[in-house]
PDBQT receptor file of N, H, CA, C and O in Angstrom, charges set to zero:
ATOM      1  N   UNK A   1      11.898   2.479  -2.851  1.00  0.00    +0.000 N 
ATOM      2  CA  UNK A   1      12.225   1.566  -3.950  1.00  0.00    +0.000 C 
ATOM      3  C   UNK A   1      11.985   0.117  -3.510  1.00  0.00    +0.000 C 
ATOM      4  O   UNK A   1      11.409  -0.678  -4.253  1.00  0.00    +0.000 OA
ATOM      5  N   UNK A   2      12.429  -0.211  -2.306  1.00  0.00    +0.000 N 
ATOM      6  H   UNK A   2      12.897   0.435  -1.702  1.00  0.00    +0.000 HD
ATOM      7  CA  UNK A   2      12.247  -1.590  -1.839  1.00  0.00    +0.000 C 
ATOM      8  C   UNK A   2      10.763  -1.910  -1.695  1.00  0.00    +0.000 C 
ATOM      9  O   UNK A   2      10.338  -3.038  -1.947  1.00  0.00    +0.000 OA
ATOM     10  N   UNK A   3       9.978  -0.911  -1.289  1.00  0.00    +0.000 N 
ATOM     11  H   UNK A   3      10.324   0.004  -1.085  1.00  0.00    +0.000 HD
ATOM     12  CA  UNK A   3       8.541  -1.126  -1.137  1.00  0.00    +0.000 C 
ATOM     13  C   UNK A   3       7.917  -1.432  -2.492  1.00  0.00    +0.000 C 
ATOM     14  O   UNK A   3       7.035  -2.284  -2.597  1.00  0.00    +0.000 OA
ATOM     15  N   UNK A   4       8.372  -0.742  -3.518  1.00  0.00    +0.000 N 
ATOM     16  H   UNK A   4       9.088  -0.050  -3.433  1.00  0.00    +0.000 HD
ATOM     17  CA  UNK A   4       7.851  -0.976  -4.871  1.00  0.00    +0.000 C 
ATOM     18  C   UNK A   4       8.194  -2.387  -5.330  1.00  0.00    +0.000 C 
ATOM     19  O   UNK A   4       7.361  -3.069  -5.926  1.00  0.00    +0.000 OA
ATOM     20  N   UNK A   5       9.408  -2.820  -5.057  1.00  0.00    +0.000 N 
ATOM     21  H   UNK A   5      10.085  -2.266  -4.573  1.00  0.00    +0.000 HD
ATOM     22  CA  UNK A   5       9.816  -4.169  -5.481  1.00  0.00    +0.000 C 
ATOM     23  C   UNK A   5       8.993  -5.226  -4.761  1.00  0.00    +0.000 C 
ATOM     24  O   UNK A   5       8.621  -6.240  -5.351  1.00  0.00    +0.000 OA
ATOM     25  N   UNK A   6       8.707  -4.984  -3.476  1.00  0.00    +0.000 N 
ATOM     26  H   UNK A   6       9.010  -4.160  -2.997  1.00  0.00    +0.000 HD
ATOM     27  CA  UNK A   6       7.917  -5.958  -2.714  1.00  0.00    +0.000 C 
ATOM     28  C   UNK A   6       6.511  -6.066  -3.289  1.00  0.00    +0.000 C 
ATOM     29  O   UNK A   6       5.974  -7.164  -3.430  1.00  0.00    +0.000 OA
ATOM     30  N   UNK A   7       5.920  -4.929  -3.618  1.00  0.00    +0.000 N 
ATOM     31  H   UNK A   7       6.356  -4.037  -3.503  1.00  0.00    +0.000 HD
ATOM     32  CA  UNK A   7       4.586  -4.951  -4.210  1.00  0.00    +0.000 C 
ATOM     33  C   UNK A   7       4.611  -5.668  -5.548  1.00  0.00    +0.000 C 
ATOM     34  O   UNK A   7       3.685  -6.410  -5.876  1.00  0.00    +0.000 OA
ATOM     35  N   UNK A   8       5.654  -5.453  -6.315  1.00  0.00    +0.000 N 
ATOM     36  H   UNK A   8       6.406  -4.850  -6.049  1.00  0.00    +0.000 HD
ATOM     37  CA  UNK A   8       5.766  -6.097  -7.623  1.00  0.00    +0.000 C 
ATOM     38  C   UNK A   8       5.861  -7.610  -7.458  1.00  0.00    +0.000 C 
ATOM     39  O   UNK A   8       5.223  -8.356  -8.201  1.00  0.00    +0.000 OA
ATOM     40  N   UNK A   9       6.648  -8.066  -6.496  1.00  0.00    +0.000 N 
ATOM     41  H   UNK A   9       7.166  -7.460  -5.893  1.00  0.00    +0.000 HD
ATOM     42  CA  UNK A   9       6.787  -9.509  -6.267  1.00  0.00    +0.000 C 
ATOM     43  C   UNK A   9       5.457 -10.115  -5.847  1.00  0.00    +0.000 C 
ATOM     44  O   UNK A   9       5.104 -11.205  -6.298  1.00  0.00    +0.000 OA
ATOM     45  N   UNK A  10       4.719  -9.428  -4.993  1.00  0.00    +0.000 N 
ATOM     46  H   UNK A  10       5.005  -8.543  -4.626  1.00  0.00    +0.000 HD
ATOM     47  CA  UNK A  10       3.415  -9.933  -4.550  1.00  0.00    +0.000 C 
ATOM     48  C   UNK A  10       2.465 -10.040  -5.738  1.00  0.00    +0.000 C 
ATOM     49  O   UNK A  10       1.746 -11.029  -5.875  1.00  0.00    +0.000 OA
ATOM     50  N   UNK A  11       2.463  -9.026  -6.592  1.00  0.00    +0.000 N 
ATOM     51  H   UNK A  11       3.047  -8.222  -6.480  1.00  0.00    +0.000 HD
ATOM     52  CA  UNK A  11       1.600  -9.050  -7.769  1.00  0.00    +0.000 C 
ATOM     53  C   UNK A  11       1.979 -10.181  -8.704  1.00  0.00    +0.000 C 
ATOM     54  O   UNK A  11       1.106 -10.843  -9.266  1.00  0.00    +0.000 OA
ATOM     55  N   UNK A  12       3.281 -10.409  -8.877  1.00  0.00    +0.000 N 
ATOM     56  H   UNK A  12       3.990  -9.871  -8.420  1.00  0.00    +0.000 HD
ATOM     57  CA  UNK A  12       3.741 -11.467  -9.769  1.00  0.00    +0.000 C 
ATOM     58  C   UNK A  12       3.333 -12.830  -9.215  1.00  0.00    +0.000 C 
ATOM     59  O   UNK A  12       2.911 -13.707  -9.969  1.00  0.00    +0.000 OA
ATOM     60  N   UNK A  13       3.457 -13.006  -7.911  1.00  0.00    +0.000 N 
ATOM     61  H   UNK A  13       3.800 -12.294  -7.299  1.00  0.00    +0.000 HD
ATOM     62  CA  UNK A  13       3.068 -14.279  -7.295  1.00  0.00    +0.000 C 
ATOM     63  C   UNK A  13       1.580 -14.521  -7.461  1.00  0.00    +0.000 C 
ATOM     64  O   UNK A  13       1.157 -15.636  -7.765  1.00  0.00    +0.000 OA
ATOM     65  N   UNK A  14       0.777 -13.468  -7.259  1.00  0.00    +0.000 N 
ATOM     66  H   UNK A  14       1.121 -12.562  -7.012  1.00  0.00    +0.000 HD
ATOM     67  CA  UNK A  14      -0.673 -13.589  -7.407  1.00  0.00    +0.000 C 
ATOM     68  C   UNK A  14      -1.029 -13.937  -8.844  1.00  0.00    +0.000 C 
ATOM     69  O   UNK A  14      -1.872 -14.799  -9.090  1.00  0.00    +0.000 OA
ATOM     70  N   UNK A  15      -0.380 -13.260  -9.799  1.00  0.00    +0.000 N 
ATOM     71  H   UNK A  15       0.305 -12.559  -9.599  1.00  0.00    +0.000 HD
ATOM     72  CA  UNK A  15      -0.651 -13.511 -11.208  1.00  0.00    +0.000 C 
ATOM     73  C   UNK A  15      -0.277 -14.944 -11.575  1.00  0.00    +0.000 C 
ATOM     74  O   UNK A  15      -1.004 -15.612 -12.310  1.00  0.00    +0.000 OA
ATOM     75  N   UNK A  16       0.864 -15.414 -11.057  1.00  0.00    +0.000 N 
ATOM     76  H   UNK A  16       1.454 -14.871 -10.460  1.00  0.00    +0.000 HD
ATOM     77  CA  UNK A  16       1.310 -16.773 -11.360  1.00  0.00    +0.000 C 
ATOM     78  C   UNK A  16       0.331 -17.799 -10.792  1.00  0.00    +0.000 C 
ATOM     79  O   UNK A  16       0.013 -18.792 -11.445  1.00  0.00    +0.000 OA
ATOM     80  N   UNK A  17      -0.145 -17.550  -9.568  1.00  0.00    +0.000 N 
ATOM     81  H   UNK A  17       0.113 -16.742  -9.037  1.00  0.00    +0.000 HD
ATOM     82  CA  UNK A  17      -1.089 -18.481  -8.940  1.00  0.00    +0.000 C 
ATOM     83  C   UNK A  17      -2.387 -18.555  -9.732  1.00  0.00    +0.000 C 
ATOM     84  O   UNK A  17      -2.914 -19.642  -9.969  1.00  0.00    +0.000 OA
ATOM     85  N   UNK A  18      -2.903 -17.393 -10.143  1.00  0.00    +0.000 N 
ATOM     86  H   UNK A  18      -2.475 -16.510  -9.951  1.00  0.00    +0.000 HD
ATOM     87  CA  UNK A  18      -4.148 -17.363 -10.918  1.00  0.00    +0.000 C 
ATOM     88  C   UNK A  18      -3.949 -18.092 -12.238  1.00  0.00    +0.000 C 
ATOM     89  O   UNK A  18      -4.824 -18.837 -12.679  1.00  0.00    +0.000 OA
ATOM     90  N   UNK A  19      -2.788 -17.877 -12.875  1.00  0.00    +0.000 N 
ATOM     91  H   UNK A  19      -2.077 -17.272 -12.517  1.00  0.00    +0.000 HD
ATOM     92  CA  UNK A  19      -2.496 -18.552 -14.135  1.00  0.00    +0.000 C 
ATOM     93  C   UNK A  19      -2.511 -20.063 -13.933  1.00  0.00    +0.000 C 
ATOM     94  O   UNK A  19      -3.076 -20.796 -14.745  1.00  0.00    +0.000 OA
ATOM     95  N   UNK A  20      -1.888 -20.528 -12.850  1.00  0.00    +0.000 N 
ATOM     96  H   UNK A  20      -1.429 -19.932 -12.191  1.00  0.00    +0.000 HD
ATOM     97  CA  UNK A  20      -1.802 -21.959 -12.578  1.00  0.00    +0.000 C 
ATOM     98  C   UNK A  20      -3.200 -22.541 -12.368  1.00  0.00    +0.000 C 
ATOM     99  O   UNK A  20      -3.518 -23.604 -12.901  1.00  0.00    +0.000 OA
ATOM    100  N   UNK A  21      -4.038 -21.845 -11.590  1.00  0.00    +0.000 N 
ATOM    101  H   UNK A  21      -3.780 -20.981 -11.157  1.00  0.00    +0.000 HD
ATOM    102  CA  UNK A  21      -5.399 -22.329 -11.343  1.00  0.00    +0.000 C 
ATOM    103  C   UNK A  21      -6.204 -22.380 -12.630  1.00  0.00    +0.000 C 
ATOM    104  O   UNK A  21      -6.949 -23.333 -12.858  1.00  0.00    +0.000 OA
ATOM    105  N   UNK A  22      -6.064 -21.373 -13.468  1.00  0.00    +0.000 N 
ATOM    106  H   UNK A  22      -5.459 -20.599 -13.283  1.00  0.00    +0.000 HD
ATOM    107  CA  UNK A  22      -6.812 -21.355 -14.723  1.00  0.00    +0.000 C 
ATOM    108  C   UNK A  22      -6.376 -22.518 -15.607  1.00  0.00    +0.000 C 
ATOM    109  O   UNK A  22      -7.215 -23.155 -16.244  1.00  0.00    +0.000 OA
ATOM    110  N   UNK A  23      -5.074 -22.804 -15.654  1.00  0.00    +0.000 N 
ATOM    111  H   UNK A  23      -4.393 -22.286 -15.136  1.00  0.00    +0.000 HD
ATOM    112  CA  UNK A  23      -4.597 -23.919 -16.480  1.00  0.00    +0.000 C 
ATOM    113  C   UNK A  23      -5.142 -25.239 -15.952  1.00  0.00    +0.000 C 
ATOM    114  O   UNK A  23      -5.541 -26.101 -16.735  1.00  0.00    +0.000 OA
ATOM    115  N   UNK A  24      -5.164 -25.404 -14.643  1.00  0.00    +0.000 N 
ATOM    116  H   UNK A  24      -4.841 -24.703 -14.007  1.00  0.00    +0.000 HD
ATOM    117  CA  UNK A  24      -5.695 -26.640 -14.053  1.00  0.00    +0.000 C 
ATOM    118  C   UNK A  24      -7.180 -26.774 -14.362  1.00  0.00    +0.000 C 
ATOM    119  O   UNK A  24      -7.641 -27.851 -14.740  1.00  0.00    +0.000 OA
ATOM    120  N   UNK A  25      -7.933 -25.680 -14.204  1.00  0.00    +0.000 N 
ATOM    121  H   UNK A  25      -7.558 -24.805 -13.897  1.00  0.00    +0.000 HD
ATOM    122  CA  UNK A  25      -9.368 -25.720 -14.476  1.00  0.00    +0.000 C 
ATOM    123  C   UNK A  25      -9.621 -26.027 -15.945  1.00  0.00    +0.000 C 
ATOM    124  O   UNK A  25     -10.519 -26.806 -16.264  1.00  0.00    +0.000 OA
ATOM    125  N   UNK A  26      -8.850 -25.435 -16.838  1.00  0.00    +0.000 N 
ATOM    126  H   UNK A  26      -8.120 -24.802 -16.579  1.00  0.00    +0.000 HD
ATOM    127  CA  UNK A  26      -9.029 -25.693 -18.261  1.00  0.00    +0.000 C 
ATOM    128  C   UNK A  26      -8.747 -27.164 -18.558  1.00  0.00    +0.000 C 
ATOM    129  O   UNK A  26      -9.439 -27.780 -19.369  1.00  0.00    +0.000 OA
ATOM    130  N   UNK A  27      -7.731 -27.728 -17.903  1.00  0.00    +0.000 N 
ATOM    131  H   UNK A  27      -7.169 -27.228 -17.244  1.00  0.00    +0.000 HD
ATOM    132  CA  UNK A  27      -7.395 -29.133 -18.111  1.00  0.00    +0.000 C 
ATOM    133  C   UNK A  27      -8.562 -30.015 -17.669  1.00  0.00    +0.000 C 
ATOM    134  O   UNK A  27      -8.909 -30.980 -18.350  1.00  0.00    +0.000 OA
ATOM    135  N   UNK A  28      -9.162 -29.683 -16.531  1.00  0.00    +0.000 N 
ATOM    136  H   UNK A  28      -8.880 -28.899 -15.978  1.00  0.00    +0.000 HD
ATOM    137  CA  UNK A  28     -10.302 -30.469 -16.054  1.00  0.00    +0.000 C 
ATOM    138  C   UNK A  28     -11.483 -30.347 -17.006  1.00  0.00    +0.000 C 
ATOM    139  O   UNK A  28     -12.162 -31.333 -17.291  1.00  0.00    +0.000 OA
ATOM    140  N   UNK A  29     -11.725 -29.137 -17.496  1.00  0.00    +0.000 N 
ATOM    141  H   UNK A  29     -11.173 -28.336 -17.264  1.00  0.00    +0.000 HD
ATOM    142  CA  UNK A  29     -12.845 -28.939 -18.424  1.00  0.00    +0.000 C 
ATOM    143  C   UNK A  29     -12.617 -29.728 -19.705  1.00  0.00    +0.000 C 
ATOM    144  O   UNK A  29     -13.555 -30.310 -20.250  1.00  0.00    +0.000 OA
ATOM    145  N   UNK A  30     -11.386 -29.753 -20.187  1.00  0.00    +0.000 N 
ATOM    146  H   UNK A  30     -10.625 -29.280 -19.744  1.00  0.00    +0.000 HD
ATOM    147  CA  UNK A  30     -11.093 -30.461 -21.439  1.00  0.00    +0.000 C 
ATOM    148  C   UNK A  30     -11.252 -31.966 -21.235  1.00  0.00    +0.000 C 
ATOM    149  O   UNK A  30     -11.758 -32.660 -22.118  1.00  0.00    +0.000 OA
ATOM    150  N   UNK A  31     -10.826 -32.474 -20.081  1.00  0.00    +0.000 N 
ATOM    151  H   UNK A  31     -10.416 -31.910 -19.364  1.00  0.00    +0.000 HD
ATOM    152  CA  UNK A  31     -10.925 -33.915 -19.826  1.00  0.00    +0.000 C 
ATOM    153  C   UNK A  31     -12.374 -34.364 -19.811  1.00  0.00    +0.000 C 
ATOM    154  O   UNK A  31     -12.709 -35.402 -20.382  1.00  0.00    +0.000 OA
ATOM    155  N   UNK A  32     -13.237 -33.591 -19.163  1.00  0.00    +0.000 N 
ATOM    156  H   UNK A  32     -12.965 -32.748 -18.699  1.00  0.00    +0.000 HD
ATOM    157  CA  UNK A  32     -14.648 -33.970 -19.094  1.00  0.00    +0.000 C 
ATOM    158  C   UNK A  32     -15.352 -33.518 -20.365  1.00  0.00    +0.000 C 
ATOM    159  O   UNK A  32     -16.553 -33.738 -20.517  1.00  0.00    +0.000 OA
TER     160      UNK A  32
């Protein structure tokens, strides 16, 4: 069970990071 939770947290962190990068890139594209 703990192993599953750890994998879930890693996936959530990865998803959050990708979301943040996409938002930043979209902001740069909109500015230019």
